[in-house]
FIPA-11707 format. One record per residue (C-alpha): residue in three letters; x, y, z. Coordinates in steps of 0.1 Angstrom, whole numbers, padded with zeros to 4 digits, always signed. Layout:
BEGIN
ALAXYZ...
// end
This chain:
BEGIN
MET+0873+1049+2253ASP+0870+1042+2216GLU+0876+1007+2205LYS+0905+1005+2180THR+0916+0978+2157ASP+0951+0965+2168LEU+0971+0957+2136SER+0998+0937+2154PRO+0980+0904+2153CYS+0965+0911+2119PRO+0974+0887+2090PRO+0995+0902+2062ALA+0968+0902+2035PRO+0945+0928+2051ILE+0974+0950+2059ALA+0985+0948+2023VAL+0950+0956+2011VAL+0949+0987+2032GLN+0982+0999+2017TRP+0969+0991+1982LEU+0938+1011+1988VAL+0957+1040+2002THR+0978+1041+1970GLY+0947+1043+1949ALA+0941+1007+1938SER+0906+0998+1926GLU+0886+0970+1940ASN+0894+0949+1909ASP+0931+0956+1913VAL+0929+0946+1950LEU+0910+0914+1943GLU+0935+0904+1916ALA+0965+0912+1938LEU+0950+0892+1966ARG+0945+0862+1942VAL+0981+0864+1931LYS+1000+0874+1963TYR+0978+0857+1989PRO+0961+0828+1971HIS+0950+0812+2004ALA+0933+0843+2017ASP+0895+0844+2017PRO+0887+0876+1998ALA+0854+0882+2016ALA+0870+0877+2050THR+0900+0898+2041MET+0878+0927+2030LYS+0857+0924+2062THR+0890+0927+2082VAL+0900+0957+2061HIS+0866+0973+2067ASP+0871+0968+2105ILE+0906+0983+2103LEU+0894+1014+2084ALA+0864+1018+2106GLY+0886+1017+2137GLU+0909+1042+2122GLY+0879+1065+2117ARG+0873+1067+2154PRO+0906+1080+2168SER+0910+1091+2204THR+0912+1129+2202ASP+0941+1129+2227ALA+0960+1104+2207LEU+0954+1123+2175ARG+0965+1156+2190GLY+0996+1139+2203TRP+1004+1124+2169VAL+0999+1158+2153LEU+1023+1174+2178VAL+1049+1147+2174SER+1047+1150+2136TYR+1050+1188+2138ARG+1080+1184+2160GLU+1096+1161+2135LEU+1088+1185+2106TYR+1102+1214+2127ARG+1134+1195+2134ARG+1139+1186+2098MET+1133+1221+2086LEU+1158+1235+2110GLU+1183+1208+2099VAL+1180+1219+2062GLY+1179+1256+2070ASP+1142+1261+2061PHE+1136+1287+2087ASP+1105+1301+2071GLY+1090+1265+2070ALA+1100+1261+2107ARG+1083+1293+2116LYS+1051+1281+2098VAL+1052+1249+2118LEU+1054+1268+2150LYS+1025+1290+2139ASN+1004+1259+2131ILE+1012+1244+2164THR+0999+1275+2182GLU+0967+1274+2161ILE+0959+1239+2174GLY+0949+1256+2206LEU+0967+1236+2233
// end
């Protein structure tokens, strides 16, 4: 089984850094934000934790990933039916069948 990084015991600074990176922040932006918002956080240790988080996310369980995709598709399908986007709902069903379950 792939070893994954569990975010639940993770301090808030690395989680914030991951979110900043996902939104397109540069390394300088991240380091400045760390200095301002988490002045007691060690930048090097924080970035090491972020690296470990991202590396763990890069090794997902294929079963878990397939399940996540199916749950997400189900939610999209439900919302499309809710708003009357029947063509979109049809496309979701088509995509689900192409996953090859």
